[in-house]
Z-matrix of the N, CA and C atoms (Angstrom, degrees):
N
C 1 1.426
C 2 1.514 1 110.13
N 3 1.348 2 118.14 1 129.37
C 4 1.409 3 121.99 2 -176.75
C 5 1.524 4 110.60 3 -87.78
N 6 1.311 5 118.45 4 126.99
C 7 1.466 6 122.60 5 174.68
C 8 1.499 7 109.72 6 -73.30
N 9 1.355 8 115.68 7 137.77
C 10 1.451 9 119.39 8 -179.13
C 11 1.509 10 111.55 9 -96.11
N 12 1.336 11 113.42 10 146.41
C 13 1.444 12 119.34 11 175.02
C 14 1.496 13 110.96 12 -72.75
N 15 1.372 14 116.68 13 174.13
C 16 1.451 15 121.11 14 -177.20
C 17 1.515 16 111.84 15 -58.92
N 18 1.325 17 117.85 16 -46.93
C 19 1.458 18 120.54 17 -176.65
C 20 1.539 19 111.45 18 -64.38
N 21 1.338 20 116.76 19 -39.09
C 22 1.483 21 121.66 20 179.27
C 23 1.525 22 106.78 21 -66.84
N 24 1.329 23 119.39 22 -41.82
C 25 1.455 24 122.27 23 -177.77
C 26 1.520 25 109.73 24 -60.64
N 27 1.327 26 117.28 25 -43.89
C 28 1.466 27 121.92 26 -179.20
C 29 1.541 28 109.08 27 -59.46
N 30 1.369 29 117.30 28 -43.44
C 31 1.450 30 122.28 29 -176.52
C 32 1.521 31 109.23 30 -62.72
N 33 1.345 32 116.66 31 -41.73
C 34 1.469 33 121.32 32 -179.40
C 35 1.524 34 109.99 33 -64.64
N 36 1.362 35 114.94 34 -42.55
C 37 1.493 36 120.04 35 -178.19
C 38 1.469 37 109.81 36 -63.70
N 39 1.306 38 121.05 37 -26.31
C 40 1.457 39 124.75 38 -178.21
C 41 1.563 40 109.66 39 -91.91
N 42 1.322 41 117.20 40 3.16
C 43 1.464 42 120.37 41 178.32
C 44 1.478 43 110.30 42 80.03
N 45 1.341 44 119.16 43 19.69
C 46 1.470 45 122.50 44 177.04
C 47 1.499 46 110.22 45 -105.70
N 48 1.291 47 115.89 46 149.11
C 49 1.452 48 120.82 47 175.49
C 50 1.500 49 109.60 48 -74.18
N 51 1.362 50 117.31 49 130.83
C 52 1.472 51 116.50 50 179.88
C 53 1.549 52 109.31 51 -64.41
N 54 1.290 53 115.29 52 141.72
C 55 1.503 54 119.68 53 -179.21
C 56 1.542 55 107.77 54 -74.33
N 57 1.344 56 111.64 55 159.77
C 58 1.498 57 118.58 56 178.01
C 59 1.525 58 108.89 57 -60.17
N 60 1.379 59 117.92 58 -36.17
C 61 1.432 60 120.33 59 -179.05
C 62 1.469 61 112.54 60 -62.15
N 63 1.399 62 116.63 61 -41.04
C 64 1.478 63 119.89 62 179.17
C 65 1.508 64 110.95 63 -67.89
N 66 1.375 65 116.26 64 -37.98
C 67 1.450 66 117.86 65 179.25
C 68 1.532 67 110.29 66 -66.05
N 69 1.340 68 115.30 67 -37.77
C 70 1.486 69 117.50 68 179.29
C 71 1.543 70 110.84 69 -63.36
N 72 1.383 71 114.39 70 -36.96
C 73 1.447 72 117.58 71 179.82
C 74 1.520 73 111.54 72 -69.06
N 75 1.372 74 113.03 73 -36.79
C 76 1.479 75 118.49 74 178.95
C 77 1.492 76 111.64 75 -63.56
N 78 1.368 77 114.46 76 -37.41
C 79 1.457 78 119.66 77 -174.13
C 80 1.544 79 113.04 78 -92.89
N 81 1.325 80 114.97 79 1.24
C 82 1.461 81 119.02 80 -177.21
C 83 1.495 82 111.60 81 -61.58
N 84 1.316 83 117.19 82 139.36
C 85 1.434 84 122.69 83 178.29
C 86 1.501 85 109.67 84 -68.90
N 87 1.353 86 119.21 85 131.67
C 88 1.473 87 121.93 86 179.01
C 89 1.502 88 111.03 87 -53.07
N 90 1.322 89 115.43 88 139.65
C 91 1.477 90 119.28 89 176.16
C 92 1.473 91 109.40 90 -69.40
N 93 1.313 92 116.01 91 128.62
C 94 1.472 93 121.54 92 -179.35
C 95 1.542 94 109.11 93 -68.92
N 96 1.308 95 116.59 94 142.58
C 97 1.460 96 119.54 95 177.45
C 98 1.552 97 105.73 96 -70.57
N 99 1.334 98 114.50 97 139.49
C 100 1.470 99 116.08 98 -179.11
C 101 1.523 100 110.51 99 -67.27
N 102 1.299 101 115.34 100 140.71
C 103 1.458 102 122.99 101 177.73
C 104 1.551 103 108.59 102 -67.25
N 105 1.365 104 114.26 103 143.58
C 106 1.501 105 113.09 104 175.54
C 107 1.522 106 113.41 105 -60.11
N 108 1.285 107 114.18 106 139.69
C 109 1.466 108 117.67 107 -178.60
C 110 1.538 109 110.47 108 -66.28
N 111 1.313 110 118.43 109 137.23
C 112 1.475 111 118.35 110 178.00
C 113 1.523 112 110.50 111 -60.86
N 114 1.281 113 115.20 112 145.42
C 115 1.491 114 121.67 113 177.90
C 116 1.541 115 109.60 114 -109.42
N 117 1.315 116 116.24 115 160.29
C 118 1.497 117 119.25 116 -169.06
C 119 1.497 118 115.91 117 -55.35
N 120 1.334 119 118.97 118 -36.53
C 121 1.466 120 120.84 119 -174.35
C 122 1.529 121 112.15 120 -102.86
N 123 1.309 122 118.64 121 10.92
C 124 1.477 123 120.98 122 176.56
C 125 1.539 124 107.82 123 -57.31
N 126 1.340 125 114.98 124 128.02
C 127 1.479 126 117.76 125 177.52
C 128 1.514 127 114.92 126 80.61
N 129 1.373 128 118.27 127 -1.87
C 130 1.449 129 118.57 128 -178.07
C 131 1.526 130 109.89 129 -66.30
N 132 1.320 131 114.87 130 138.33
C 133 1.464 132 121.15 131 -179.17
C 134 1.546 133 109.80 132 -81.75
N 135 1.349 134 115.66 133 166.81
C 136 1.444 135 119.82 134 177.12
C 137 1.544 136 108.55 135 -59.91
N 138 1.295 137 117.31 136 -38.74
C 139 1.440 138 121.11 137 179.74
C 140 1.526 139 112.37 138 -62.65
N 141 1.320 140 115.74 139 -40.61
C 142 1.480 141 122.12 140 179.53
C 143 1.489 142 110.72 141 -67.16
N 144 1.354 143 118.33 142 -34.44
C 145 1.459 144 121.28 143 -177.39
C 146 1.527 145 111.76 144 -86.51
N 147 1.281 146 119.78 145 -19.50
C 148 1.464 147 122.00 146 -179.22
C 149 1.522 148 108.12 147 -66.28
N 150 1.327 149 114.43 148 136.79
C 151 1.471 150 118.85 149 -179.93
C 152 1.524 151 114.72 150 86.89
N 153 1.354 152 116.37 151 6.96
C 154 1.446 153 121.11 152 176.62
C 155 1.491 154 110.42 153 -89.59
N 156 1.310 155 117.81 154 141.07
C 157 1.471 156 123.13 155 177.08
C 158 1.508 157 110.68 156 -123.82
N 159 1.286 158 116.45 157 143.38
C 160 1.457 159 124.77 158 176.42
C 161 1.522 160 110.78 159 -105.04
N 162 1.311 161 115.66 160 129.19
C 163 1.496 162 120.92 161 174.58
C 164 1.507 163 108.89 162 -109.62
N 165 1.324 164 116.72 163 121.23
C 166 1.432 165 123.11 164 175.42
C 167 1.537 166 107.69 165 -103.94
N 168 1.327 167 115.22 166 102.01
C 169 1.491 168 120.59 167 176.95
C 170 1.557 169 106.59 168 -80.19
N 171 1.311 170 117.32 169 114.65
C 172 1.430 171 122.31 170 -177.28
C 173 1.530 172 110.67 171 -115.25
N 174 1.327 173 115.38 172 169.52
C 175 1.460 174 119.42 173 175.93
C 176 1.528 175 113.03 174 -67.50
N 177 1.290 176 116.54 175 -11.09
C 178 1.532 177 122.61 176 175.90
C 179 1.506 178 113.73 177 -101.06
N 180 1.346 179 116.43 178 -10.25
C 181 1.472 180 121.61 179 -175.15
C 182 1.499 181 111.36 180 131.47
N 183 1.284 182 117.34 181 -174.17
C 184 1.471 183 122.14 182 -174.28
C 185 1.536 184 112.81 183 -99.12
N 186 1.364 185 114.03 184 139.51
C 187 1.443 186 121.98 185 171.57
C 188 1.522 187 106.79 186 -117.43
N 189 1.322 188 116.00 187 126.18
C 190 1.499 189 120.70 188 -177.77
C 191 1.513 190 106.86 189 -118.57
N 192 1.330 191 114.89 190 130.29
C 193 1.503 192 116.49 191 173.69
C 194 1.511 193 111.70 192 -138.93
N 195 1.318 194 114.86 193 146.85
C 196 1.449 195 120.07 194 175.67
C 197 1.524 196 109.26 195 -86.33
N 198 1.337 197 116.17 196 146.22
C 199 1.452 198 119.54 197 178.03
C 200 1.502 199 110.61 198 -91.80
N 201 1.356 200 115.84 199 157.75
C 202 1.503 201 122.18 200 -175.08
C 203 1.520 202 108.24 201 -120.55
N 204 1.309 203 119.21 202 71.97
C 205 1.485 204 120.44 203 -175.76
C 206 1.508 205 113.48 204 -66.19
N 207 1.305 206 118.04 205 -22.86
C 208 1.478 207 117.53 206 178.64
C 209 1.525 208 112.81 207 -72.64
N 210 1.349 209 114.35 208 -15.54
C 211 1.492 210 120.78 209 179.73
C 212 1.535 211 111.47 210 -97.01
N 213 1.326 212 116.86 211 -34.60
C 214 1.466 213 119.59 212 -175.41
C 215 1.540 214 108.48 213 -150.00
N 216 1.307 215 117.41 214 71.90
C 217 1.491 216 120.80 215 -172.50
C 218 1.549 217 114.08 216 -60.60
N 219 1.316 218 117.69 217 -44.95
C 220 1.490 219 119.34 218 -178.75
C 221 1.527 220 110.40 219 -65.56
N 222 1.336 221 115.16 220 -40.66
C 223 1.478 222 120.28 221 -179.50
C 224 1.528 223 108.34 222 -63.78
N 225 1.305 224 118.84 223 -47.77
C 226 1.474 225 122.62 224 -178.25
C 227 1.521 226 109.02 225 -61.56
N 228 1.340 227 117.17 226 -46.05
C 229 1.455 228 119.30 227 -177.65
C 230 1.557 229 110.68 228 -59.40
N 231 1.335 230 114.21 229 -43.43
C 232 1.506 231 118.58 230 -179.53
C 233 1.535 232 109.50 231 -65.17
N 234 1.306 233 116.67 232 -42.82
C 235 1.519 234 118.57 233 -177.56
C 236 1.520 235 111.05 234 -67.97
N 237 1.334 236 117.64 235 -41.05
C 238 1.468 237 119.41 236 177.38
C 239 1.508 238 111.45 237 -60.85
N 240 1.348 239 115.59 238 -35.86
C 241 1.465 240 118.15 239 177.64
C 242 1.533 241 111.60 240 -67.96
N 243 1.342 242 115.68 241 -37.04
C 244 1.477 243 118.88 242 175.52
C 245 1.531 244 110.94 243 -58.12
N 246 1.332 245 113.68 244 -48.08
C 247 1.473 246 119.38 245 -178.21
C 248 1.517 247 110.60 246 -64.99
N 249 1.356 248 117.15 247 -53.49
C 250 1.472 249 121.73 248 -174.44
C 251 1.491 250 113.01 249 -61.71
N 252 1.355 251 117.45 250 -30.33
C 253 1.446 252 121.04 251 -178.34
C 254 1.529 253 114.32 252 -84.58
N 255 1.354 254 115.72 253 -7.37
C 256 1.459 255 121.23 254 177.94
C 257 1.523 256 112.21 255 87.02
N 258 1.326 257 117.23 256 9.11
C 259 1.498 258 119.22 257 -174.70
C 260 1.538 259 111.75 258 -66.72
N 261 1.312 260 118.35 259 -25.84
C 262 1.480 261 119.57 260 179.73
C 263 1.529 262 114.96 261 -85.69
N 264 1.308 263 115.52 262 -13.22
C 265 1.472 264 118.60 263 -177.99
C 266 1.498 265 111.33 264 -62.81
N 267 1.348 266 116.59 265 130.70
C 268 1.425 267 127.19 266 -179.73
C 269 1.566 268 115.43 267 73.00
N 270 1.371 269 116.08 268 7.90
C 271 1.450 270 118.32 269 173.85
C 272 1.565 271 107.14 270 -82.97
N 273 1.320 272 116.64 271 168.89
C 274 1.462 273 119.55 272 -176.90
C 275 1.536 274 111.20 273 -119.97
N 276 1.305 275 114.26 274 165.45
C 277 1.456 276 121.36 275 164.89
C 278 1.498 277 106.54 276 -83.06
N 279 1.341 278 116.66 277 99.16
C 280 1.420 279 121.79 278 -166.87
C 281 1.522 280 112.87 279 -97.52
N 282 1.314 281 120.04 280 0.56
C 283 1.448 282 123.14 281 178.08
C 284 1.498 283 107.44 282 -141.31
N 285 1.326 284 116.94 283 136.70
C 286 1.488 285 121.99 284 177.94
C 287 1.553 286 105.43 285 -138.94
N 288 1.331 287 113.58 286 129.39
C 289 1.484 288 119.83 287 166.44
C 290 1.536 289 105.26 288 -114.64
N 291 1.330 290 115.37 289 105.79
C 292 1.477 291 119.68 290 -170.76
C 293 1.547 292 111.27 291 -55.89
N 294 1.306 293 113.94 292 131.58
C 295 1.459 294 119.87 293 179.57
C 296 1.515 295 114.82 294 78.56
N 297 1.331 296 114.60 295 3.61
C 298 1.509 297 118.40 296 -175.12
C 299 1.550 298 109.65 297 -129.40
N 300 1.325 299 118.36 298 -71.18
C 301 1.480 300 119.18 299 -174.09
C 302 1.579 301 109.14 300 -142.63
N 303 1.321 302 114.02 301 156.45
C 304 1.444 303 123.29 302 161.87
C 305 1.561 304 107.41 303 -117.73
N 306 1.280 305 118.50 304 134.67
C 307 1.462 306 121.81 305 -173.72
C 308 1.538 307 110.88 306 -121.57
N 309 1.378 308 113.04 307 132.81
C 310 1.431 309 120.24 308 176.65
C 311 1.488 310 110.63 309 -131.36
N 312 1.344 311 116.86 310 -167.05
C 313 1.488 312 119.59 311 177.69
C 314 1.495 313 115.11 312 91.39
N 315 1.334 314 118.94 313 6.16
C 316 1.460 315 122.10 314 174.90
C 317 1.509 316 108.37 315 -82.01
N 318 1.321 317 117.20 316 94.95
C 319 1.455 318 121.97 317 -173.61
C 320 1.533 319 113.97 318 -61.54
N 321 1.345 320 116.80 319 -22.01
C 322 1.425 321 120.56 320 178.56
C 323 1.564 322 112.19 321 -67.44
N 324 1.306 323 117.69 322 -11.39
C 325 1.479 324 121.15 323 176.32
C 326 1.535 325 112.59 324 -87.31
N 327 1.322 326 115.51 325 -2.00
C 328 1.469 327 121.06 326 -176.43
C 329 1.540 328 110.50 327 -70.74
N 330 1.299 329 114.55 328 142.32
C 331 1.492 330 120.96 329 173.35
C 332 1.529 331 109.59 330 -69.10
N 333 1.353 332 117.65 331 -15.64
C 334 1.457 333 122.78 332 -178.06
C 335 1.539 334 111.09 333 -107.26
N 336 1.328 335 116.37 334 22.77
C 337 1.481 336 121.30 335 -176.39
C 338 1.546 337 109.33 336 -50.70
N 339 1.293 338 115.70 337 129.90
C 340 1.491 339 120.84 338 -179.41
C 341 1.523 340 110.31 339 -156.87
N 342 1.297 341 118.34 340 -176.26
C 343 1.472 342 122.61 341 -174.55
C 344 1.538 343 109.39 342 -65.20
N 345 1.306 344 119.37 343 -37.12
C 346 1.453 345 121.20 344 179.61
C 347 1.522 346 110.94 345 -61.90
N 348 1.315 347 117.11 346 -44.40
C 349 1.447 348 118.75 347 -179.90
C 350 1.517 349 111.83 348 -67.76
N 351 1.340 350 115.61 349 -37.50
C 352 1.451 351 119.32 350 177.71
C 353 1.541 352 109.66 351 -62.21
N 354 1.344 353 117.45 352 -41.62
C 355 1.455 354 120.77 353 -179.30
C 356 1.594 355 109.46 354 -67.85
N 357 1.328 356 113.80 355 -34.95
C 358 1.484 357 117.47 356 179.27
C 359 1.528 358 110.59 357 -63.54
N 360 1.346 359 116.87 358 -36.31
C 361 1.469 360 119.86 359 -178.74
C 362 1.541 361 111.04 360 -71.64
N 363 1.316 362 118.95 361 -15.99
C 364 1.443 363 120.15 362 178.80
C 365 1.521 364 113.51 363 -82.90
N 366 1.306 365 117.34 364 -14.82
C 367 1.486 366 119.70 365 -178.42
C 368 1.539 367 109.56 366 -79.93
N 369 1.308 368 114.43 367 126.36
C 370 1.464 369 118.47 368 -177.72
C 371 1.536 370 111.26 369 -102.54
N 372 1.318 371 114.81 370 159.02
C 373 1.444 372 122.69 371 -178.74
C 374 1.544 373 111.55 372 -114.32
N 375 1.333 374 115.90 373 142.26
C 376 1.452 375 117.06 374 173.23
C 377 1.507 376 109.89 375 -70.72
N 378 1.329 377 116.72 376 141.36
C 379 1.482 378 120.62 377 178.94
C 380 1.529 379 110.66 378 -58.46
N 381 1.327 380 115.57 379 143.21
C 382 1.424 381 122.10 380 175.46
C 383 1.537 382 109.93 381 -134.31
N 384 1.337 383 118.23 382 59.66
C 385 1.455 384 118.20 383 174.97
C 386 1.506 385 110.90 384 -62.05
N 387 1.310 386 118.13 385 148.03
C 388 1.446 387 121.58 386 -174.33
C 389 1.531 388 110.27 387 -150.80
N 390 1.323 389 116.37 388 -170.57
C 391 1.472 390 118.98 389 -173.36
C 392 1.530 391 113.51 390 -93.64
N 393 1.330 392 117.58 391 13.61
C 394 1.520 393 120.13 392 175.32
C 395 1.469 394 108.02 393 -77.65
N 396 1.305 395 117.37 394 124.36
C 397 1.470 396 120.65 395 177.41
C 398 1.528 397 111.59 396 -76.88
N 399 1.302 398 116.12 397 140.12
C 400 1.430 399 123.29 398 -177.90
C 401 1.550 400 109.84 399 -82.09
N 402 1.310 401 113.53 400 79.90
C 403 1.468 402 122.53 401 179.31
C 404 1.557 403 108.99 402 -108.39
N 405 1.276 404 113.57 403 171.84
C 406 1.482 405 120.35 404 179.29
C 407 1.560 406 109.58 405 -51.65
N 408 1.363 407 114.11 406 130.14
C 409 1.461 408 118.91 407 177.34
C 410 1.486 409 114.69 408 94.50
N 411 1.334 410 119.47 409 -5.83
C 412 1.455 411 122.47 410 176.69
C 413 1.505 412 109.76 411 -82.01
N 414 1.337 413 115.75 412 141.29
C 415 1.403 414 123.24 413 176.25
C 416 1.551 415 109.06 414 -108.53
N 417 1.338 416 116.91 415 131.96
C 418 1.457 417 119.62 416 -170.99
C 419 1.545 418 108.58 417 -143.82
N 420 1.313 419 116.29 418 160.73
C 421 1.469 420 121.64 419 179.26
C 422 1.498 421 111.33 420 -87.07
N 423 1.335 422 115.40 421 132.20
C 424 1.474 423 120.95 422 174.49
C 425 1.547 424 107.82 423 -84.06
N 426 1.305 425 116.90 424 152.36
C 427 1.463 426 122.49 425 174.87
C 428 1.506 427 110.25 426 -155.40
N 429 1.303 428 115.49 427 168.25
C 430 1.479 429 121.70 428 175.06
C 431 1.581 430 108.17 429 -77.09
N 432 1.325 431 114.24 430 179.11
C 433 1.455 432 117.75 431 178.22
C 434 1.543 433 114.18 432 -63.80
N 435 1.329 434 112.94 433 -27.96
C 436 1.471 435 117.29 434 179.49
C 437 1.529 436 111.74 435 -69.41
N 438 1.358 437 117.08 436 142.90
C 439 1.474 438 117.53 437 176.87
C 440 1.485 439 111.69 438 -65.58
N 441 1.319 440 117.10 439 154.94
C 442 1.475 441 124.77 440 175.39
C 443 1.527 442 111.08 441 57.27
N 444 1.318 443 117.63 442 41.19
C 445 1.476 444 118.65 443 -176.09
C 446 1.552 445 111.91 444 -116.43
N 447 1.286 446 116.96 445 8.02
C 448 1.524 447 119.92 446 177.77
C 449 1.548 448 108.38 447 -65.85
N 450 1.281 449 116.41 448 142.25
C 451 1.469 450 122.23 449 176.67
C 452 1.520 451 111.98 450 -124.27
N 453 1.341 452 116.84 451 -89.95
C 454 1.467 453 120.94 452 -179.77
C 455 1.540 454 113.37 453 -126.16
N 456 1.316 455 115.42 454 -4.45
C 457 1.471 456 120.62 455 -178.31
C 458 1.544 457 109.43 456 -76.61
N 459 1.324 458 116.29 457 137.44
C 460 1.476 459 121.38 458 177.67
C 461 1.540 460 109.04 459 -139.71
N 462 1.303 461 116.02 460 162.92
C 463 1.461 462 118.85 461 177.24
C 464 1.501 463 111.06 462 -140.44
N 465 1.350 464 113.74 463 150.39
C 466 1.449 465 123.02 464 175.41
C 467 1.544 466 108.85 465 -112.36
N 468 1.308 467 114.55 466 126.50
C 469 1.471 468 117.50 467 -178.33
C 470 1.537 469 110.75 468 -82.33
N 471 1.315 470 113.68 469 128.31
C 472 1.488 471 120.76 470 173.49
C 473 1.531 472 108.70 471 -102.19
N 474 1.310 473 117.69 472 -6.44
C 475 1.469 474 123.70 473 174.71
C 476 1.498 475 107.53 474 -142.02
N 477 1.334 476 118.19 475 -178.45
C 478 1.460 477 121.61 476 -177.28
C 479 1.543 478 110.25 477 -84.10
N 480 1.322 479 115.34 478 147.01
C 481 1.426 480 122.94 479 176.79
C 482 1.493 481 113.08 480 -137.29
N 483 1.332 482 118.19 481 65.02
C 484 1.449 483 120.58 482 -174.58
C 485 1.507 484 114.81 483 -61.64
N 486 1.365 485 115.28 484 -25.02
C 487 1.476 486 118.81 485 179.09
C 488 1.540 487 112.04 486 -70.20
N 489 1.323 488 117.44 487 -8.74
C 490 1.491 489 121.58 488 177.13
C 491 1.517 490 111.20 489 -89.72
N 492 1.311 491 117.56 490 -17.58
C 493 1.488 492 120.50 491 -171.79
C 494 1.526 493 109.06 492 -60.66
N 495 1.362 494 113.96 493 136.34
C 496 1.461 495 119.80 494 177.15
C 497 1.512 496 113.93 495 74.20
N 498 1.347 497 117.60 496 6.02
C 499 1.482 498 119.55 497 -179.10
C 500 1.510 499 111.72 498 -123.30
N 501 1.359 500 116.62 499 -32.88
C 502 1.471 501 119.93 500 -179.13
C 503 1.543 502 108.92 501 -114.19
N 504 1.335 503 115.68 502 158.60
C 505 1.437 504 121.27 503 -174.60
C 506 1.487 505 111.24 504 -88.62
N 507 1.348 506 117.60 505 91.85
C 508 1.433 507 121.36 506 174.61
C 509 1.506 508 106.32 507 -71.96
N 510 1.358 509 116.88 508 130.00
C 511 1.474 510 119.18 509 -174.41
C 512 1.504 511 115.25 510 -137.34
N 513 1.342 512 117.05 511 4.01
C 514 1.458 513 118.58 512 -179.74
C 515 1.513 514 111.17 513 -158.21
N 516 1.338 515 115.55 514 165.07
C 517 1.459 516 122.69 515 -179.08
C 518 1.509 517 109.48 516 -141.39
N 519 1.324 518 116.93 517 123.42
C 520 1.416 519 122.38 518 179.82
C 521 1.513 520 112.56 519 -66.90
N 522 1.330 521 116.25 520 128.28
C 523 1.482 522 120.38 521 -177.92
C 524 1.541 523 108.38 522 -111.17
N 525 1.327 524 118.62 523 -16.42
C 526 1.464 525 120.68 524 179.43
C 527 1.515 526 108.06 525 -158.31
N 528 1.331 527 116.12 526 136.90
C 529 1.453 528 120.62 527 175.80
C 530 1.498 529 118.22 528 102.80
N 531 1.313 530 115.26 529 18.22
C 532 1.461 531 117.20 530 178.40
C 533 1.521 532 113.48 531 -64.56
N 534 1.341 533 114.93 532 -26.52
C 535 1.463 534 118.06 533 175.39
C 536 1.542 535 111.30 534 -65.99
N 537 1.354 536 115.55 535 -25.80
C 538 1.484 537 117.94 536 175.63
C 539 1.510 538 110.27 537 -73.20
N 540 1.352 539 115.39 538 -42.47
C 541 1.493 540 118.94 539 176.47
C 542 1.527 541 110.76 540 -61.23
N 543 1.339 542 116.34 541 -38.72
C 544 1.463 543 119.40 542 178.19
C 545 1.517 544 111.14 543 -63.60
N 546 1.337 545 116.44 544 -39.24
C 547 1.478 546 120.70 545 -179.58
C 548 1.518 547 109.55 546 -65.20
N 549 1.343 548 116.10 547 -42.89
C 550 1.462 549 120.88 548 177.43
C 551 1.520 550 110.91 549 -59.08
N 552 1.361 551 115.62 550 -40.25
C 553 1.465 552 120.26 551 -176.95
C 554 1.524 553 112.22 552 -69.46
N 555 1.302 554 117.04 553 -14.64
C 556 1.504 555 119.92 554 -178.51
C 557 1.515 556 111.06 555 -93.92
N 558 1.357 557 118.43 556 10.19
C 559 1.443 558 122.00 557 -178.57
C 560 1.540 559 112.31 558 -60.20
N 561 1.293 560 117.06 559 152.02
C 562 1.464 561 120.64 560 172.49
C 563 1.529 562 107.53 561 -68.32
N 564 1.337 563 116.44 562 133.01
C 565 1.457 564 121.25 563 -170.65
C 566 1.538 565 112.39 564 -121.17
N 567 1.293 566 113.57 565 153.36
C 568 1.460 567 122.22 566 164.75
C 569 1.512 568 105.42 567 -119.29
N 570 1.309 569 116.89 568 97.03
C 571 1.462 570 119.95 569 -170.52
C 572 1.546 571 107.62 570 72.19
N 573 1.325 572 115.74 571 -118.02
C 574 1.484 573 119.67 572 176.27
C 575 1.519 574 110.32 573 -110.84
N 576 1.285 575 117.95 574 15.43
C 577 1.455 576 122.74 575 -178.66
C 578 1.519 577 111.37 576 -107.53
N 579 1.335 578 116.03 577 120.94
C 580 1.478 579 118.80 578 179.41
C 581 1.529 580 110.17 579 -62.02
N 582 1.359 581 116.81 580 138.60
C 583 1.471 582 120.67 581 176.28
C 584 1.494 583 109.40 582 -65.47
N 585 1.340 584 116.27 583 -42.46
C 586 1.478 585 121.17 584 173.78
C 587 1.537 586 108.12 585 -122.38
N 588 1.331 587 118.42 586 93.35
C 589 1.486 588 120.05 587 -177.01
C 590 1.496 589 111.24 588 -63.34
N 591 1.333 590 114.87 589 141.96
C 592 1.482 591 120.94 590 176.44
C 593 1.520 592 109.15 591 -82.81
N 594 1.345 593 114.83 592 132.36
C 595 1.480 594 120.04 593 -175.54
C 596 1.523 595 110.34 594 -94.61
N 597 1.356 596 113.43 595 145.27
C 598 1.465 597 121.64 596 166.50
C 599 1.498 598 107.55 597 -85.65
N 600 1.307 599 118.42 598 106.47
C 601 1.464 600 119.69 599 -175.22
C 602 1.508 601 111.59 600 -74.19
N 603 1.362 602 115.92 601 -34.52
C 604 1.469 603 120.16 602 -179.91
C 605 1.492 604 109.45 603 -161.86
N 606 1.328 605 116.86 604 138.59
C 607 1.459 606 123.20 605 176.73
C 608 1.481 607 109.72 606 -121.91
N 609 1.375 608 115.74 607 138.40
C 610 1.431 609 120.86 608 -179.90
C 611 1.495 610 111.90 609 -136.92
N 612 1.294 611 118.03 610 159.52
C 613 1.483 612 124.19 611 175.62
C 614 1.500 613 108.40 612 -126.68
N 615 1.338 614 116.20 613 135.13
C 616 1.446 615 122.40 614 -179.79
C 617 1.530 616 107.91 615 -156.94
N 618 1.330 617 115.12 616 169.51
C 619 1.474 618 119.19 617 174.54
C 620 1.483 619 110.27 618 -62.65
N 621 1.329 620 117.03 619 138.16
C 622 1.455 621 122.68 620 179.65
C 623 1.539 622 109.57 621 -62.49
N 624 1.290 623 117.51 622 138.96
C 625 1.407 624 122.54 623 175.93
C 626 1.502 625 109.72 624 -70.33
N 627 1.326 626 117.26 625 139.61
C 628 1.457 627 119.79 626 -178.97
C 629 1.511 628 109.24 627 -94.10
């Protein structure tokens, strides 16, 4: 028995024969959801990601860090895709704990906020805790208390966080620009929210300079 669409149902209720057009609409195959567009580092191996550096150009200056794909390959792959696709451009460091961390990656702070960025923030990552100690200069993924809840938020340590060791996915190490991270951490705050958040004007990924 063929189920009728709304228009065909109304026609029958009125004692009219449903038109062929309405029956065609009722029997139409559902439109398939579009597949996610491939991103630049999809399928990249640990070897291909090794030696890559991320540059965060901010309103305070540049922060450059090398990624650690041998420690957190899925996390690194996801983050490199965020950078290469431009998702981090115009986002801000929206959380600061003075003397401890500066946190970015909240895509809703982007001047280009749209449905694609909203969908990107819904994608979660499996936890990848590892043996990298959370010391000054380490870049790690933020997440909620629930396991496997990391999305796009990341933090840079300006102080030590040994209580994070073995629990969070450390995936990068700052090699230049810690003075910029320190400047961001000195922002005027309301709780942990900067009064004037520092913006990432542009983020890029390239081979680390030797």
